[in-house]
Residue, then its C-alpha position, 0 to 999 in steps of 0.5 A: m044515554g047510550w052506550e054502543k057496546e063497541e065503544i065501551l069495549a074501547l074505553d075498557k082496553y085504554s083504562k086499562n093502559n091508564v092507571l088514572l082511569n081505573y075509577d072510570k072504567d069501574a064506573l063505565r063498567r057498572v053503567g053498561g052492565r045496566l045498560l048491556p045485559e050479557 
């Protein structure tokens, strides 16, 4: 399973406007951080 960086950023931007997705955003950031080391 691979995430495109644009997809991660789009989901992160969306989740910032949805309190219910804060946990998912944090989880996505951890997953994205492993897959896309800056």
